[in-house]
C-alpha positions as CSV (number, residue, x, y, z in Angstrom):
1,M,26.5,-130.8,66.6
2,L,23.5,-128.8,65.6
3,D,21.6,-127.7,68.7
4,I,17.8,-128.3,68.3
5,G,15.4,-127.0,70.9
6,I,11.7,-126.1,71.1
7,N,9.9,-122.8,71.7
8,L,6.8,-122.5,73.9
9,G,4.5,-119.7,73.1
10,F,1.7,-120.1,75.7
11,G,-0.9,-118.9,73.3
12,N,-4.5,-119.8,73.9
13,L,-6.0,-120.2,70.5
14,H,-7.7,-123.4,71.6
15,P,-11.5,-123.1,71.1
16,E,-12.4,-124.9,74.3
17,L,-9.5,-124.7,76.7
18,S,-9.2,-122.4,79.7
19,D,-5.9,-120.5,80.2
20,A,-5.0,-122.9,83.0
21,E,-5.6,-125.9,80.8
22,M,-3.5,-124.3,78.1
23,Y,-0.7,-123.8,80.6
24,E,-0.9,-127.4,81.6
25,G,-0.6,-128.4,77.9
26,D,2.4,-126.2,77.1
27,V,4.2,-127.2,80.2
28,G,3.6,-130.9,79.3
29,V,5.2,-130.4,75.9
30,G,8.2,-128.8,77.5
31,L,8.7,-131.6,80.0
32,L,8.4,-134.1,77.1
33,A,11.1,-132.3,75.2
34,D,13.4,-132.9,78.1
35,E,12.6,-136.6,78.2
36,L,13.1,-136.9,74.4
37,G,16.6,-135.4,74.4
38,Y,16.0,-132.0,72.8
39,D,18.8,-129.5,73.5
40,A,17.0,-126.4,74.7
41,L,13.6,-125.2,75.9
42,W,12.8,-121.6,75.1
43,V,10.0,-119.6,76.6
44,V,8.5,-116.3,75.4
45,E,7.5,-113.2,77.3
46,H,4.1,-111.8,76.3
47,H,1.2,-110.1,78.0
48,F,-2.6,-109.4,77.9
49,D,-3.6,-111.4,74.8
50,D,-4.7,-114.8,73.5
51,Y,-1.8,-114.6,71.1
52,A,0.7,-115.5,73.9
53,M,0.5,-115.1,77.7
54,C,3.7,-115.7,79.7
55,P,4.3,-112.5,81.7
56,D,7.5,-113.8,83.4
57,N,9.5,-116.3,81.4
58,L,12.3,-116.5,84.1
59,L,9.6,-117.5,86.6
60,M,8.4,-120.1,84.2
61,L,12.0,-121.4,83.6
62,A,12.4,-121.7,87.4
63,H,9.5,-124.0,87.3
64,F,11.0,-126.0,84.5
65,A,14.4,-126.0,86.4
66,G,12.8,-128.0,89.1
67,R,11.0,-130.5,86.8
68,T,13.7,-131.2,84.2
69,R,17.0,-133.0,84.3
70,R,19.3,-131.8,81.5
71,I,17.7,-129.6,78.9
72,K,19.0,-126.0,78.6
73,L,16.5,-123.3,79.6
74,G,16.2,-120.2,77.4
75,T,14.3,-116.9,77.5
76,A,13.0,-116.0,74.0
77,A,13.1,-113.4,75.1
78,V,13.0,-111.2,78.2
79,I,11.6,-107.9,76.7
80,V,14.0,-105.5,78.3
81,P,11.9,-102.3,78.3
82,W,9.1,-104.0,80.3
83,N,11.5,-105.0,83.1
84,D,13.8,-103.4,85.5
85,P,17.4,-104.4,84.6
86,L,18.3,-105.1,88.2
87,R,15.5,-107.5,88.6
88,V,16.3,-109.3,85.3
89,A,19.9,-109.8,86.4
90,E,18.9,-111.0,89.9
91,K,16.3,-113.5,88.5
92,A,18.7,-114.7,85.8
93,V,21.4,-115.6,88.3
94,M,18.8,-117.3,90.6
95,V,17.4,-119.5,87.7
96,D,21.0,-120.3,86.6
97,V,21.9,-121.4,90.1
98,L,18.7,-123.4,90.5
99,S,19.2,-125.2,87.2
100,G,22.9,-126.0,87.6
101,G,24.0,-123.5,84.9
102,R,21.5,-124.4,82.3
103,L,20.1,-120.8,81.6
104,L,20.4,-119.2,78.2
105,L,19.5,-115.5,78.5
106,G,17.8,-114.0,75.4
107,L,16.8,-110.4,75.4
108,G,14.5,-108.4,73.1
109,R,12.8,-105.1,72.8
110,G,9.2,-105.9,71.7
111,L,7.0,-104.6,69.1
112,S,3.3,-104.6,70.1
113,R,1.5,-101.4,71.0
114,K,-1.1,-103.7,72.8
115,E,1.6,-104.6,75.2
116,Y,3.5,-101.3,75.5
117,E,0.5,-99.1,76.2
118,P,-0.5,-100.9,79.5
119,F,3.2,-100.6,80.6
120,R,3.0,-96.8,79.8
121,I,6.1,-96.9,77.7
122,P,6.1,-95.1,74.2
123,L,7.4,-97.3,71.4
124,D,9.7,-94.4,70.4
125,E,11.8,-95.1,73.6
126,T,12.3,-98.8,73.1
127,R,15.6,-98.7,71.2
128,D,17.3,-96.4,73.8
129,R,15.8,-98.3,76.7
130,F,17.0,-101.7,75.3
131,D,20.5,-100.4,74.6
132,E,20.9,-98.9,78.0
133,A,19.5,-101.8,80.0
134,A,20.8,-104.8,78.0
135,A,24.4,-103.7,78.5
136,M,23.8,-103.3,82.2
137,I,22.3,-106.8,82.5
138,F,25.0,-108.6,80.6
139,E,27.8,-106.8,82.4
140,A,26.2,-107.5,85.8
141,L,26.2,-111.2,85.0
142,E,29.9,-111.2,84.4
143,T,30.9,-108.9,87.4
144,G,28.4,-109.8,90.0
145,S,27.3,-106.2,90.5
146,I,25.0,-103.8,88.5
147,E,25.1,-100.1,88.1
148,G,24.1,-97.5,85.6
149,D,24.0,-93.8,85.0
150,G,21.7,-93.6,82.0
151,P,18.5,-91.5,81.7
152,Y,16.1,-94.5,81.9
153,Y,17.8,-96.8,84.5
154,P,20.0,-94.8,86.9
155,Q,21.2,-97.5,89.1
156,P,23.4,-97.2,92.2
157,R,25.9,-100.0,92.4
158,A,24.3,-103.1,93.9
159,E,25.8,-106.6,94.4
160,L,23.9,-109.6,93.0
161,R,23.1,-112.3,95.5
162,P,23.2,-115.2,94.9
163,R,26.4,-114.5,93.0
164,P,26.8,-115.6,89.4
165,Q,28.5,-119.0,89.4
166,R,29.8,-118.9,85.8
167,S,30.1,-116.6,82.8
168,F,27.2,-115.9,80.4
169,V,29.5,-115.4,77.5
170,G,28.4,-118.0,75.0
171,R,24.9,-118.0,76.6
172,R,23.9,-114.5,75.6
173,Y,21.2,-114.1,72.9
174,C,19.4,-111.1,71.4
175,V,16.3,-111.0,69.1
176,A,17.5,-109.0,66.1
177,G,15.9,-108.2,62.8
178,S,16.1,-104.4,62.3
179,P,19.5,-102.9,61.4
180,D,19.8,-101.3,64.9
181,S,19.0,-104.6,66.6
182,I,21.7,-106.4,64.6
183,V,24.3,-103.8,65.7
184,A,23.2,-104.2,69.3
185,A,23.4,-108.0,69.2
186,A,26.9,-107.9,67.8
187,R,28.1,-105.2,70.2
188,L,26.8,-107.1,73.2
189,R,28.6,-110.3,72.1
190,A,25.3,-112.1,71.9
191,Q,24.0,-114.7,69.5
192,M,21.4,-113.4,67.0
193,M,17.9,-114.8,67.4
194,S,15.7,-114.6,64.3
195,F,12.4,-115.9,63.1
196,I,11.9,-117.6,59.8
197,V,9.0,-115.6,58.3
198,R,10.1,-115.5,54.7
199,P,12.4,-117.7,52.5
200,V,15.7,-118.2,54.3
201,A,17.7,-117.0,51.3
202,D,16.1,-113.6,51.8
203,L,17.4,-113.5,55.4
204,V,21.1,-114.2,54.5
205,P,22.2,-110.6,54.0
206,T,21.0,-109.9,57.6
207,F,23.0,-112.8,58.9
208,V,26.1,-111.8,57.0
209,R,25.8,-108.3,58.3
210,Y,25.6,-109.6,61.9
211,R,28.6,-111.8,61.4
212,E,30.7,-109.0,60.0
213,L,29.8,-106.6,62.9
214,Y,30.4,-109.3,65.5
215,E,33.8,-110.3,64.1
216,A,34.9,-106.6,63.7
217,E,33.8,-105.9,67.3
218,H,35.3,-109.0,69.0
219,A,38.0,-110.3,66.7
220,E,36.5,-113.8,66.7
221,V,34.2,-115.9,64.6
222,A,30.5,-115.1,65.2
223,P,28.4,-117.8,66.9
224,P,25.7,-119.5,64.9
225,V,22.4,-117.7,64.4
226,S,19.5,-119.1,66.3
227,L,16.5,-119.6,64.0
228,A,12.9,-120.2,65.3
229,V,10.4,-121.8,63.0
230,G,7.1,-123.7,63.2
231,M,7.2,-127.5,62.7
232,Y,4.7,-130.3,62.3
233,C,5.9,-133.8,61.7
234,H,3.7,-136.8,60.7
235,E,4.2,-140.0,58.8
236,D,1.4,-139.1,56.4
237,D,2.8,-136.3,54.3
238,E,-0.6,-135.0,53.1
239,L,-2.1,-135.0,56.5
240,A,0.9,-133.1,57.8
241,R,0.4,-130.5,55.2
242,E,-3.3,-130.1,56.0
243,R,-2.8,-129.8,59.7
244,Q,0.2,-127.4,59.4
245,E,-1.7,-125.1,57.1
246,Q,-4.8,-125.1,59.4
247,F,-2.9,-124.2,62.6
248,V,-0.3,-122.0,61.0
249,H,-3.1,-120.0,59.4
250,R,-4.8,-119.5,62.8
251,F,-1.5,-118.5,64.4
252,F,-0.6,-116.1,61.6
253,L,-3.9,-114.2,61.9
254,S,-3.4,-114.0,65.6
255,N,0.2,-112.7,65.1
256,V,-1.0,-110.0,62.6
257,D,-3.7,-108.9,65.0
258,H,-1.4,-108.8,68.1
259,Y,1.4,-106.8,66.4
260,E,-0.9,-104.8,64.1
261,M,1.4,-105.9,61.3
262,A,-0.7,-104.2,58.7
263,G,-0.7,-100.9,60.6
264,E,0.5,-97.6,59.3
265,H,2.0,-96.5,62.6
266,F,5.4,-98.1,62.0
267,A,6.4,-95.5,59.4
268,S,6.3,-92.8,62.1
269,T,7.6,-94.7,65.0
270,R,11.4,-94.3,65.7
271,G,13.2,-97.6,65.6
272,Y,10.5,-99.5,63.8
273,E,10.7,-97.9,60.3
274,R,11.8,-101.3,58.9
275,Y,8.3,-102.7,59.7
276,A,6.6,-100.1,57.6
277,E,7.6,-101.8,54.3
278,S,6.4,-105.2,55.6
279,A,3.1,-103.6,56.7
280,A,2.6,-102.0,53.3
281,L,3.3,-105.3,51.5
282,L,0.8,-107.1,53.8
283,R,-1.9,-104.5,53.0
284,E,-1.1,-104.9,49.3
285,V,-1.2,-108.7,49.1
286,G,-3.9,-109.4,51.7
287,L,-4.1,-111.7,54.7
288,E,-4.8,-114.9,52.8
289,K,-1.9,-114.7,50.5
290,A,0.4,-113.6,53.3
291,A,-0.7,-116.5,55.4
292,K,0.1,-119.0,52.7
293,D,3.5,-117.4,52.1
294,Y,4.2,-117.7,55.8
295,A,3.1,-121.3,56.0
296,A,5.5,-122.1,53.1
297,T,8.5,-121.1,55.3
298,T,7.6,-123.6,58.1
299,L,8.8,-127.1,58.5
300,W,6.2,-129.7,57.8
301,G,5.7,-133.2,56.4
302,N,7.1,-136.7,57.1
303,P,10.5,-137.1,58.7
304,E,12.4,-137.4,55.3
305,R,10.8,-134.2,54.0
306,I,11.6,-132.2,57.2
307,L,15.2,-133.4,57.3
308,G,15.5,-132.2,53.7
309,Q,14.1,-128.8,54.7
310,I,16.7,-128.5,57.5
311,E,19.5,-129.5,55.1
312,T,18.3,-126.7,52.8
313,I,18.6,-124.2,55.6
314,R,22.1,-125.5,56.4
315,D,23.1,-125.1,52.7
316,V,21.9,-121.6,52.6
317,V,22.7,-120.2,56.0
318,G,25.7,-122.3,57.1
319,D,26.0,-123.0,60.8
320,F,22.9,-122.3,62.9
321,E,20.8,-123.4,65.9
322,L,17.2,-124.4,65.5
323,S,14.2,-123.7,67.8
324,L,11.0,-125.5,66.8
325,T,7.6,-124.2,67.7
326,V,5.6,-127.4,68.0
327,A,2.3,-126.3,69.8
328,F,0.7,-123.4,68.0
329,G,-2.5,-122.1,66.5
330,G,-4.7,-124.1,68.8
331,M,-3.2,-127.4,67.7
332,P,-4.6,-130.2,70.0
333,Y,-1.8,-131.2,72.4
334,D,-2.0,-134.9,71.5
335,Q,-1.0,-133.9,67.9
336,A,1.8,-131.6,69.1
337,R,3.2,-134.4,71.3
338,Q,3.1,-137.0,68.5
339,S,4.8,-134.6,66.2
340,L,7.5,-133.9,68.8
341,E,8.0,-137.6,69.4
342,L,8.3,-138.5,65.8
343,F,10.8,-135.7,65.1
344,A,12.9,-136.8,68.1
345,R,12.9,-140.4,66.9
346,E,13.3,-140.0,63.1
347,V,14.8,-136.6,62.5
348,L,16.7,-135.3,65.5
349,P,19.6,-137.8,65.4
350,Q,20.4,-137.1,61.7
351,A,19.7,-133.4,61.9
352,R,22.2,-132.9,64.7
353,G,25.0,-134.1,62.4
354,L,24.3,-131.3,59.8
355,R,26.4,-128.6,61.6
356,V,29.2,-127.1,59.5
357,A,32.5,-125.6,60.7
358,R,32.3,-121.9,61.5
359,T,34.6,-119.7,59.5
360,A,35.1,-115.9,59.5
361,V,33.1,-113.9,57.0
362,G,36.2,-112.5,55.6
363,A,38.1,-115.8,55.4
């Protein structure tokens, strides 16, 4: 069965809402997803900006653990260099215990200078910090104790209490797009989390590389890639297109500003060289063209159209998981809820049957 969840970004691009009102709206969408039968609820970690503001996603998931019944609860992701690995491991175990084993732990390393500078961490250190801390966290969740002798997180052995109740193998995720991040995800025996920001066919070489590395490292078929994408569903196809373009455009501009995606600093920042090419292309084509290209990668339209778009992804990628961003760009929450409900009623049952059998890359 194809797992389909939703992703909450906690961005306040709403013209007239306070941050507290935005929080109420996003939390309401998450609770509705549980009622409607979605498989997972993913929550970001972001700081200091209208783009997204959830400074502790494990804390937010503890809140959801007490207000939901069955939906899996995922971090998308804990940004490892901003957090002490001991505290991440402790909080992950606590949320898993509180939720009855529903936690999916996704880790990432972040990208935005606007977030890294207040934390007083140079971008050049993020690769090494992530590799050191992520291994400590995942190992601690299996053994029940954490320790480390690396340069960034020297950690005397400490026992986690409450103790882990079950293995996190099969519940590990890593955001991965750069070559180094793909290697890290495979080595950590984690599912690869990726964002659909260009045609899916262009992403396939990255997915194949991850699968090859995973299978070589662990002698088992790699788990499905988890794909995050914006979605707006409405019976009126033309209205769906208009609204999707409106709110995707606003979200895209906020994304570009938050991450400085057109910036020239990526070329000289260790571990982020891959983004230099994307930044140069963005400067060349301009924001309007780039926004339209990004909107073209999202899921939009009536239920039949969206189901067809998901089938196309399946045909190109093979087995995958899907995480839908349904409240974005200042979209009114009544529209986001209606889209979520229509998708659940008309698309979700059929889309779940699209999963294909996993086979080894070399088979």
